[in-house]
C-alpha positions in Angstrom: 42.4 55.9 -22.6 39.6 55.5 -25.1 40.4 58.9 -26.6 44.1 57.9 -27.0 43.1 54.7 -28.7 40.8 56.6 -31.1 43.6 59.0 -32.1 45.9 56.1 -32.8 43.2 54.5 -35.0 42.7 57.8 -36.8 46.4 58.1 -37.5 46.5 54.5 -38.7 43.7 55.2 -41.2 45.6 58.3 -42.5 48.8 56.3 -42.9 47.0 53.6 -44.9 45.5 56.2 -47.2 48.8 58.0 -47.7 50.5 54.7 -48.4 48.0 53.6 -51.0 48.3 57.0 -52.8 52.1 56.9 -52.9 52.2 53.4 -54.2 49.6 54.1 -56.8 51.4 57.2 -58.0 54.8 55.4 -58.2 54.0 51.8 -59.2 51.5 52.8 -61.8 54.0 54.5 -64.2 56.6 51.8 -63.5 54.2 49.2 -64.8 54.3 50.8 -68.2 57.9 51.8 -68.0 59.1 48.3 -67.5 56.7 46.9 -70.0 54.9 44.7 -67.5 51.6 45.4 -69.1 50.5 46.1 -72.7 51.0 49.7 -73.6 47.7 51.5 -74.5 47.3 52.8 -78.0 48.8 56.3 -78.5 51.3 55.7 -75.8 53.9 53.7 -77.6 56.6 56.1 -76.7 56.0 55.6 -73.0 58.9 53.2 -72.4 61.4 52.9 -69.6 64.1 54.7 -71.5 61.8 57.5 -72.5 60.6 58.0 -68.8 64.1 58.0 -67.5 65.8 60.0 -70.2 63.2 62.8 -70.2 63.0 63.0 -66.3 65.0 65.8 -64.8 66.5 63.6 -62.0 66.5 60.4 -64.1 67.4 57.2 -62.1 67.6 58.8 -58.6 63.9 59.9 -59.0 62.9 56.4 -59.9 64.7 54.8 -57.0 63.5 57.5 -54.6 59.9 57.1 -55.5 60.0 53.4 -55.3 61.8 53.4 -52.0 59.3 55.9 -50.5 56.4 53.7 -51.5 57.7 50.6 -49.8 59.0 52.5 -46.8 55.5 53.9 -46.2 54.0 50.5 -46.4 56.5 49.2 -43.8 55.8 52.2 -41.6 52.1 51.4 -41.7 52.8 47.7 -40.8 54.9 48.7 -37.8 52.5 51.4 -36.7 49.6 48.9 -36.8 51.6 46.5 -34.6 52.4 49.3 -32.2 48.7 50.3 -32.0 47.8 46.7 -31.2 50.4 46.5 -28.4 49.2 49.9 -27.0 45.6 48.7 -27.0 46.7 45.5 -25.1 48.6 47.7 -22.6 45.6 50.0 -22.2 43.3 47.0 -21.5 45.7 45.6 -18.9 45.9 49.0 -17.2 42.1 49.2 -17.1 41.9 45.8 -15.5 44.5 46.7 -12.9 42.7 49.9 -12.2 39.4 48.2 -11.8 40.8 45.5 -9.5 42.7 48.1 -7.5 39.8 50.4 -6.8 38.5 48.3 -4.0 41.0 48.2 -1.2 39.0 45.4 0.5 40.4 42.7 -1.9 42.7 40.7 0.4 46.1 39.2 -0.1 47.1 35.6 0.3 47.6 34.3 3.9 51.3 34.2 4.6 53.0 32.0 7.2 52.9 34.8 9.8 49.2 35.3 9.4 48.6 31.6 9.8 50.2 31.8 13.2 48.0 34.7 14.2 50.6 37.5 13.6 50.4 40.4 11.3 53.7 41.1 9.6 53.1 43.4 6.7 50.6 42.8 3.9 51.5 40.3 1.1 51.0 41.1 -2.5 47.4 40.9 -3.8 46.3 38.0 -6.0 43.7 37.6 -8.7 42.0 34.3 -9.3 42.0 33.3 -13.0 39.3 31.4 -14.8 38.7 27.9 -13.7 39.9 24.7 -15.5 37.8 23.3 -18.3 36.1 20.2 -17.0 34.5 19.1 -20.3 31.1 19.7 -18.7 27.8 20.5 -20.2 26.9 24.1 -21.0 24.7 24.5 -18.0 27.4 23.4 -15.6 30.0 25.6 -17.4 27.8 28.6 -17.1 27.3 27.9 -13.4 31.1 27.7 -12.8 31.6 30.9 -14.8 29.2 32.7 -12.5 31.0 31.4 -9.5 34.3 32.7 -10.8 33.0 36.2 -11.5 34.9 38.8 -9.5 33.1 39.4 -6.2 34.3 41.1 -3.1 33.0 39.1 -0.1 32.8 42.2 2.0 30.3 43.7 -0.4 27.8 40.9 -0.1 25.5 42.7 2.2 25.5 45.8 0.0 24.6 43.7 -3.1 21.9 41.9 -1.2 20.3 45.2 -0.2 20.2 46.4 -3.8 18.9 43.0 -4.9 16.1 43.3 -2.4 15.1 46.7 -3.7 15.0 45.3 -7.2 12.9 42.2 -6.2 10.5 44.3 -4.1 9.8 47.5 -6.0 6.3 47.9 -4.5 7.5 48.3 -0.9 7.7 51.9 0.1 11.0 52.7 1.8 10.7 54.2 5.3 12.6 57.4 6.0 16.2 56.8 7.0 17.1 57.6 10.6 20.5 59.4 10.7 23.1 57.6 12.7 24.4 59.3 15.9 27.9 60.8 15.8 29.0 58.1 18.3 28.7 55.5 15.6 31.1 57.1 13.3 34.4 55.3 12.8 33.0 51.8 13.6 32.6 49.0 11.1 29.4 48.6 9.1 28.7 45.9 6.6 29.0 47.6 3.2 25.6 48.8 2.0 24.2 48.9 5.6 25.7 52.2 6.7 22.3 53.8 7.0 20.5 50.8 8.5 18.8 51.2 11.9 21.0 50.1 14.8 20.2 48.5 18.1 22.9 48.2 20.8 23.5 45.3 23.1 25.6 45.6 26.3 25.4 42.8 28.9 27.7 44.7 31.3 25.3 47.6 32.1 22.2 47.8 34.3 18.9 47.3 32.5 17.0 50.5 31.7 13.2 50.7 31.5 12.2 52.4 28.2 8.5 53.0 27.5 9.0 53.9 23.8 11.2 51.2 22.4 11.9 53.3 19.3 14.1 55.5 21.4 16.7 52.6 21.5 17.2 52.8 17.7 20.6 54.4 16.9 21.0 55.2 20.6 24.1 53.6 22.3 23.0 55.2 25.6 20.0 52.9 25.7 21.3 49.5 24.9 19.5 46.2 25.4 21.1 43.9 28.0 19.8 40.5 26.8 20.6 39.2 23.3 17.3 37.5 22.8 15.5 40.7 23.7 17.6 42.8 21.3 17.0 40.4 18.4 13.3 40.3 19.0 13.2 44.1 18.9 15.4 44.1 15.7 12.9 41.8 13.9 10.0 44.1 15.1 11.8 47.0 13.4 12.4 45.0 10.3 8.6 44.3 10.0 7.7 47.9 10.6 10.3 49.5 8.3 10.8 46.7 5.8 14.6 47.2 5.9 17.6 45.4 7.4 18.6 46.0 11.0 21.9 45.7 12.8 22.4 44.6 16.4 25.7 45.9 17.6 27.0 43.8 20.4 29.5 45.1 23.0 32.3 42.7 24.1 31.4 40.2 26.8 30.0 36.7 27.4 26.4 36.0 26.4 25.1 32.7 27.6 22.3 32.1 25.1 21.1 30.0 22.2 20.5 32.7 19.5 18.0 32.6 16.6 18.7 35.2 13.9 15.6 36.0 11.8 15.3 37.5 8.3 17.1 40.7 7.5 18.8 40.9 10.9 22.6 41.2 11.3 24.4 40.6 14.6 27.7 42.4 14.7 30.6 42.8 17.1 30.9 46.5 17.9 34.7 46.3 18.1 35.3 44.7 14.7 38.2 46.6 13.1 37.5 48.9 10.2 39.7 50.1 7.3 41.8 46.8 7.3 42.0 43.8 5.1 40.2 40.5 5.6 43.4 38.8 6.6 44.2 41.4 9.2 40.8 40.9 10.7 41.4 37.2 10.8 44.6 37.8 12.8 42.5 40.0 15.1 40.1 37.2 15.6 42.9 34.7 16.3 44.3 36.9 19.0 41.1 36.5 21.0 42.3 33.3 22.7 41.1 34.4 26.2 37.5 34.9 27.1 38.3 38.2 28.7 39.9 39.7 25.6 38.7 43.3 25.4 37.4 42.8 21.8 35.8 39.4 22.2 32.1 38.8 21.9 31.5 35.2 23.2 28.2 33.3 22.6 28.4 30.5 25.2 25.9 27.8 24.5 23.7 26.9 27.5 24.1 23.3 28.6 20.5 22.5 27.7 20.7 23.9 24.2 21.4 22.1 20.9 23.0 25.0 19.1 24.7 28.3 19.7 23.3 30.2 16.7 20.4 29.2 14.4 19.8 31.0 11.2 16.1 31.0 10.5 14.7 30.9 6.9 15.1 34.3 5.3 16.3 36.4 2.4 19.5 37.8 4.0 21.1 37.6 7.4 24.5 38.2 8.9 26.8 37.3 11.8 30.0 39.3 12.2 32.9 39.1 14.6 31.4 36.6 17.1 33.2 33.8 19.0 30.9 30.7 19.4 31.9 28.3 22.1 30.4 24.9 23.0 30.0 23.2 26.3 32.5 20.4 27.0 30.8 17.0 27.1 27.5 18.3 25.7 26.2 17.4 22.2 25.9 20.8 20.5 26.3 22.4 17.1 27.9 25.9 16.7 25.7 27.3 13.8 22.8 25.8 12.0 21.4 27.4 8.8 18.4 26.1 7.0 16.8 27.6 3.9 18.6 30.9 4.2 18.8 32.4 0.8 21.8 34.7 1.5 23.9 34.5 4.6 27.2 36.3 5.5 29.2 34.8 8.3 32.3 37.0 8.6 35.2 36.8 11.1 33.5 34.4 13.4 35.1 31.5 15.4 33.6 28.1 16.2 35.3 26.2 19.0 34.6 23.1 21.0 31.4 21.8 19.5 30.9 18.0 19.5 28.2 17.9 16.8 30.1 20.1 14.2 31.1 23.7 14.1 28.6 24.7 11.5 25.8 22.9 9.4 24.4 24.5 6.3 21.4 22.8 4.7 19.4 23.8 1.6 20.7 27.4 1.6 21.6 29.8 -1.2 20.5 30.1 -4.7 22.1 29.8 -8.1 22.3 33.6 -8.6 25.1 36.1 -8.1 25.3 37.2 -4.5 22.5 34.8 -3.3 24.6 32.2 -1.4 26.2 31.5 2.0 29.6 33.0 2.5 32.1 32.3 5.3 34.9 34.9 5.2 37.8 35.1 7.6 36.4 32.5 10.0 38.1 30.1 12.4 37.1 26.5 13.2 39.1 24.9 16.0 38.7 21.8 18.1 35.3 20.8 16.8 34.1 17.2 16.3 31.2 15.3 14.7 30.0 11.7 14.9 28.9 11.7 11.3 30.7 14.1 8.9 32.2 17.6 8.8 33.9 18.2 12.1 34.3 21.9 11.2 31.6 22.5 8.5 29.0 20.4 6.8 27.4 21.6 3.6 24.3 19.8 2.2 22.5 20.8 -0.9 23.6 24.4 -0.6 25.6 27.1 -2.5 28.5 28.1 -0.2 31.8 30.0 -0.5 34.5 29.9 2.1 37.3 32.4 1.9 40.4 33.3 4.0 39.5 30.9 6.8 41.3 28.4 9.0 40.3 24.9 10.0 42.4 23.6 12.9 42.2 20.3 14.8 38.7 19.2 13.9 37.7 15.6 13.7 34.9 13.5 12.1 34.4 10.1 10.4 34.0 11.8 7.0 35.7 15.1 6.3 37.7 16.1 9.4 37.4 19.8 8.6 34.8 20.1 5.8 32.2 17.7 4.4 30.4 18.6 1.2 27.4 16.3 0.6 25.1 16.0 -2.4 25.5 19.6 -3.7 24.2 20.4 -7.1 26.0 23.8 -7.3 29.7 24.3 -6.7 31.1 24.8 -3.2 34.2 27.1 -3.3 37.1 27.2 -0.9 39.6 30.0 -1.5 42.8 31.1 0.3 42.2 29.0 3.3 44.3 26.8 5.6 43.3 23.3 6.8 45.7 21.8 9.3 45.8 19.0 11.9 42.3 17.8 11.0 41.4 14.1 11.2 39.0 11.7 9.6 38.6 8.7 11.9 37.3 5.2 11.4 36.2 2.8 14.2 36.8 -0.3 12.1 39.4 0.2 9.4 39.1 -2.4 6.6 41.9 -4.9 6.6 42.7 -4.6 2.9 41.7 -1.1 1.7 43.1 -1.5 -1.8 40.9 -4.5 -2.5 37.7 -3.0 -1.2 34.6 -3.8 -3.4 33.6 -0.7 -5.4 30.2 -0.6 -3.6 31.9 -0.6 -0.2 33.5 2.8 -1.0 30.0 4.3 -0.7 29.7 3.5 3.0 33.3 3.3 4.3 34.4 6.0 6.7 37.7 7.5 7.5 37.9 9.5 4.3 39.1 13.1 3.7 41.2 14.3 6.7 40.9 17.9 5.4 37.9 17.7 3.1 35.6 15.1 1.7 33.2 15.6 -1.2 30.4 13.0 -1.7 28.6 14.1 -4.9 28.6 17.5 -6.5 31.5 19.8 -7.4 34.1 21.5 -5.2 36.5 24.3 -6.3 39.6 24.9 -4.2 41.8 27.9 -5.0 45.0 28.9 -3.3 44.5 26.8 -0.2 46.9 24.9 2.0 46.4 21.4 3.4 49.0 20.7 6.1 49.3 17.8 8.5 45.8 16.3 8.1 45.1 12.5 8.7 42.6 10.0 7.3 42.3 6.5 8.6 41.4 5.1 5.2 41.9 7.4 2.3 42.6 11.0 1.2 44.7 12.6 4.0 44.0 16.0 2.6 41.1 15.7 0.1 38.8 12.8 -0.8 36.5 12.9 -3.8 34.0 10.1 -3.4 31.7 10.0 -6.5 32.3 13.8 -6.8 34.4 16.3 -8.7 37.1 18.4 -7.1 39.1 21.1 -8.9 42.2 22.4 -7.1 44.0 25.4 -8.5 47.0 27.5 -7.4 47.7 30.9 -8.9 51.4 31.0 -7.8 54.2 29.2 -6.1 53.4 28.2 -2.5 49.8 29.3 -2.8 48.4 25.8 -3.3 50.1 23.2 -1.2 49.2 19.7 0.0 51.9 18.7 2.5 52.6 16.2 5.3 49.1 14.6 5.2 48.7 10.9 5.9 46.3 8.1 5.0 46.2 4.4 4.3 45.6 5.0 0.5 46.2 8.4 -1.0 48.2 10.2 1.6 47.4 13.5 0.0 44.6 13.0 -2.5 42.0 10.3 -3.2 39.5 9.9 -6.0 37.0 7.0 -5.9 34.2 6.3 -8.3 32.0 3.4 -9.3 29.9 2.5 -12.4 26.9 4.7 -11.5 28.9 7.7 -10.4 32.4 8.9 -11.5 34.9 10.8 -9.5 37.6 13.3 -10.5 40.3 15.4 -9.0 41.8 18.0 -11.3 44.9 19.9 -10.1 46.6 22.9 -11.7 49.8 24.3 -10.2 49.3 22.2 -7.0 52.4 21.2 -4.9 51.9 17.7 -3.3 54.9 17.2 -1.1 55.9 15.0 1.9 52.7 13.1 2.2 52.6 9.5 3.5 50.4 6.5 2.6 50.5 3.3 4.8 49.9 1.2 1.7 49.6 2.8 -1.7 49.7 6.2 -3.3 51.8 8.5 -1.1 50.9 11.6 -2.9 47.6 10.7 -4.7 45.5 7.7 -5.5 42.7 7.0 -8.0 40.4 3.9 -7.6 37.6 2.6 -9.8 35.8 5.0 -12.2 38.0 8.0 -11.3 40.3 10.4 -13.0 43.4 12.1 -11.6 44.4 15.1 -13.8 47.5 17.1 -13.1 48.6 20.2 -15.0 51.9 22.1 -14.2 51.9 20.3 -10.8 54.6 18.9 -8.5 54.7 15.6 -6.7 57.8 15.5 -4.5 59.1 13.4 -1.6 55.9 11.4 -1.0 56.1 7.9 0.3 54.1 4.6 0.2 55.5 2.8 3.3 53.7 -0.6 3.3 56.2 -3.4 3.8 54.3 -5.8 1.4 52.0 -3.4 -0.6 53.8 -0.1 -0.5 53.2 0.7 -4.2 53.2 4.1 -5.9 55.3 6.5 -3.9 54.0 9.5 -5.9 50.8 8.3 -7.5 48.8 5.0 -7.4 46.1 4.3 -10.0 44.1 1.1 -9.7 41.0 -0.8 -11.0 40.1 1.1 -14.2 41.1 4.6 -13.0 42.9 7.1 -15.2 45.9 9.3 -14.7 46.4 12.2 -17.1 49.1 14.8 -16.8 50.7 17.7 -18.6 53.7 19.5 -17.2 53.8 17.2 -14.1 57.0 16.8 -12.2 57.3 13.5 -10.2 60.5 13.9 -8.1 62.1 12.0 -5.2 59.2 9.9 -4.2 59.6 6.5 -2.6 57.8 3.2 -2.5 58.8 0.3 -0.2 58.1 -2.2 -3.0 57.3 -1.2 -6.6 56.6 2.0 -8.6 58.6 4.6 -6.8 57.2 7.5 -8.8 54.0 6.2 -10.4 52.3 2.8 -10.1 49.5 2.0 -12.6 47.8 -1.4 -12.1 44.8 -2.4 -14.3 44.4 1.2 -15.2 45.1 3.9 -17.8 48.0 6.5 -17.9 48.7 9.3 -20.3 51.7 11.6 -19.7 52.3 14.3 -22.3 55.3 16.5 -23.1 56.6 18.6 -20.2 56.2 15.7 -17.7 59.4 14.5 -15.8 59.9 11.5 -13.6 63.2 12.0 -11.7 65.1 10.6 -8.7 62.3 8.3 -7.5 63.0 5.0 -5.7 61.3 1.6 -5.5 63.1 -0.3 -2.7 62.3 -4.0 -3.4 60.7 -4.2 -6.8 60.8 -2.9 -10.4 59.8 0.5 -11.8 61.8 3.0 -9.9 60.2 5.7 -12.1 57.0 4.1 -13.5 55.3 0.8 -13.0 52.5 0.0 -15.5 51.2 -3.6 -15.2 48.1 -5.7 -15.3 47.2 -8.6 -13.0 44.2 -10.9 -12.2 41.2 -9.2 -10.6 37.9 -11.0 -10.4 36.0 -8.0 -9.2 37.2 -5.8 -12.1 36.3 -8.6 -14.6 32.6 -8.2 -13.5 32.8 -4.4 -14.0 34.4 -4.4 -17.5 31.8 -3.4 -20.1 30.0 -1.0 -17.7 30.2 2.7 -18.0 33.7 4.1 -17.5 35.5 0.7 -17.7 37.0 0.1 -21.1 39.7 -2.3 -22.5 42.5 -2.4 -23.3 44.2 -0.5 -20.6 46.4 2.2 -22.2 49.8 3.5 -21.4 50.9 6.6 -23.4 54.2 8.4 -22.7 54.5 11.2 -25.2 57.9 12.7 -24.8 58.4 12.1 -21.0 61.8 12.4 -19.4 62.5 9.5 -17.0 65.9 9.6 -15.4 68.0 9.0 -12.3 65.4 6.6 -10.8 66.4 3.5 -8.8 64.7 0.2 -8.3 65.5 -2.8 -6.1 64.3 -5.0 -9.0 64.7 -4.7 -12.8 64.1 -1.5 -14.8 64.8 1.5 -12.7 63.1 3.6 -15.3 60.0 1.9 -16.8 58.6 -1.5 -15.9 55.6 -2.6 -17.9 53.5 -5.6 -18.9 52.6 -8.2 -16.2 54.4 -10.3 -13.7 52.9 -13.7 -14.2 53.4 -16.6 -16.7 49.9 -16.1 -18.4 48.1 -13.2 -20.1 45.9 -10.9 -18.0 43.9 -7.8 -19.0 45.1 -6.5 -22.4 47.5 -3.6 -22.3 48.6 -1.1 -25.0 52.0 0.6 -24.5 53.2 3.5 -26.6 56.5 5.3 -25.7 57.3 8.1 -28.2 60.8 8.9 -27.0 62.3 5.9 -25.3 65.8 7.5 -25.6 64.5 10.0 -22.9 64.3 7.1 -20.5 67.9 7.0 -19.4 70.4 7.1 -16.6 68.2 4.9 -14.4 69.5 2.1 -12.2 68.0 -1.3 -11.6 69.1 -4.1 -9.3 72.6 -5.6 -9.7 71.1 -8.9 -10.6 69.5 -7.3 -13.7 72.5 -5.3 -14.7 71.5 -5.4 -18.4 68.1 -3.9 -17.8 68.4 -0.4 -16.3 65.9 1.8 -18.1 63.1 -0.1 -19.9 61.6 -3.5 -19.6 58.2 -4.8 -20.9 57.3 -8.4 -20.5 54.1 -10.3 -21.1 53.1 -13.8 -20.0 56.6 -14.5 -18.8 58.2 -13.4 -22.1 60.3 -10.3 -22.5 59.0 -8.0 -25.2 61.2 -4.9 -24.9 64.4 -4.2 -23.0 67.1 -1.5 -23.0 68.6 -0.6 -26.3 65.3 0.1 -28.2 65.4 3.2 -30.3 62.6 5.1 -32.2 59.1 4.4 -30.8 57.9 1.6 -28.6 54.4 0.5 -29.6 53.0 -2.7 -28.2 49.6 -4.3 -28.0 49.8 -7.0 -25.3 46.9 -9.4 -25.2 
C-alpha cells in the first residue's frame, strides 16, 4: 500500500510541473497580447492583433491553449483530492487489517450468550477513544494508556516478554519440549513452551523418586493441588521461568495459594474459540459433575478458596470456585500482585465477597489485574462488593457476568479509593442488590456529609473515589435501597460509553433516588457521571430521578444518549421522571433525547431544583408527563434550603443557578398543573436563590398540554415571588435574571 501511495504522489508532482509549464507558456504571451503589462522596448509590435493575425490557426489556437492550461489545473486539483481520498482508504484498510489479524478479539455479548447459549458469533466491535473529561495531563495520559488496544488473551505473553526485559541478567534455562499428548490443548499465549505439571485427583498416587520426571509428563500427575503448586514453585525457583499446573476436571477440597509465576489452568478449557464462546462453556457447567468442570471447594475451616500471593505474574484459568453455605469465606484474595490474569473462572456462593483485589497492578501497559470471561453468581458481602471489590488497584474486567450478588455498597462491584482507572468492558450486571438495614426517612434531604457513610448505594456498581470507565456494558434489573440502582458515583468519576445501539443499556433498575444512575459529591470531593450513547430505559425511583439523579457537587453529562420510559413514583415527592438535579448539581447535555418519562408530581422529563442545567442543540424533550404538578417536560425552580445556604461560596457551589436551553425542542408533554412544556422560577411568594433563565428558541417549545384550569398556559411559564414573568406567546429569546 505504501508503494501505491508513493506512485500517486509521484504522478501528482508530475501533473503539477506540467500544469505550471503549460500555464506559463500560454498565459505569458497573453499578458503582452492583451496589453495587461507594459510592452518592453523593441517589442511594440507585439499586440493582440499582431499575435492573432500572424498565427496560423489564429483565434482557435488562442482559445485552445488557454483552455488546456486551465483544464490541466483543474485536473491537478481533482487528482489531488483523489489521492487524499485514496490515502484515507488505505489507512482504513491498514487499521482493519491490523485489528483483524488477531482472531482472539471477541464480539459483543448477545442475548443468547447472556443466557448461556451459543448461537452464532456477533459482529466484532472496536472501542473508540474515551471521552474528554477536562482532566490534567497526567490523568489524560493514564486514560490514553488504558484505552490502547490490548488483547486480554495476550496478557501472559506480554508479561513473559516484559519479565525478560526487566531481568536481562538471568540466564534462561533450556526449554523442555512438550510431549505430543499436550498438543491441541489450550495454553495461555506466550506460555506454549513453559514447563507443565499435571494434577488429577481421580487417580491413585504414584511414588516418584525424581520429581523432575513429572514435568511435561501427563502419565505422572500429582493428586493433591497443594503438592502440585509447591512443586511448581520449586521449578520456578530452579529455572527462573513461569510454570503451568494443568488440572484435570474434578472436585478439589482445598484452600489454594498461588505463588509468583505459577498459573493454574483447567486442562479442558476450549481452544481456538472466542472469549464469549468460552464464557458460554463456563456457564454450562451448572452441575458439579460436569465433565469439563474443575471445582475448588473451600474447606469449612478456611477463609478463602484461592489466595494470590505477592508476585510479578500469576494466572488462574477455567476454574469454578465454590463457597460453603453458612460459612464466612471469600472466593479469591489478591494482595500486591503486579500482574494477574483470572480468565474464565466462576465465583459462586461466597458470603464475604466473590473476589477482593487490594494494592495490585501498576500504571504500566500489561501490568495490571484482568478478569476476562468470568462469572460471579450468588455471592454476598457485609461491607461492599458482593461480587468484586477493588481497592487501590489497577483492574480491567471484560466479557464477564455478575448475577444475583448482594452487599450494602455495590451489589456486584465496589471500587474504593483507586488512583488509576478501573475498566469494565462488554459485561452484564443483572439482579444485583445494594441493601441497607436502616434506610433514611428522607433521602433527598440528606446532609451532604451523610452521603459519605450512607449504605444502600449502587445496586450494580458503586465507585467511592477514583475513576471508573464502563464500555458497552448492560445493567439490567439491579436494585439499590437508597440510590443508584445501576451505578452510583460517590465522590468519584464514572465514564459510561456505548459504541453502538443496544451495547450500552441501563434498564429496569430501581432505587429510592436515581433509579438508574446517581452522582453525589460534597465540597471537598466532586462526583461525575458522563455518558455517551447510553440508553437509560424503564428505570424506577421511589422518590426522585427515575432515570438519573445528581446531588450536591456533582455533574451529570449526557451526549447522544436516551432517557426513555423512566418513572419517579413517589406520591408526594415523585419529581423528575427522567432526571432529577438537586442542591447545586449540574446537568449538561448534547444530543440527549428525554422521551415518555413520568413523574407522579412535577417535572415529568427533567426536574432541576436549586441546581444548574444546560441543554444544547440536538436535545429533545417529548411525550413526558407530570401527573399532579407543572413542568411536564422541564421543571427548573429554586426553593428555600438552609443546608445549601451554608454551602454557597464553597468550592463547586456558585450562584446564580443557571438554566440555558440553546435550541431545544420541547413538545407533546403533559402536566397536571400549568405549563406542560417548561415551568420555571419558584413556587412561593418571596424570592429564593437567584436564577438565570435563557431560552434561545422559545417557539420550539410547543404543542404541550397543561391542566384545564390553566388553559392559557400550555407551553411556557416563568414566575418569581408570586408574579408571572413569562407566559405563552413570547417570541424571540427569553432572557431573565430572577433575584
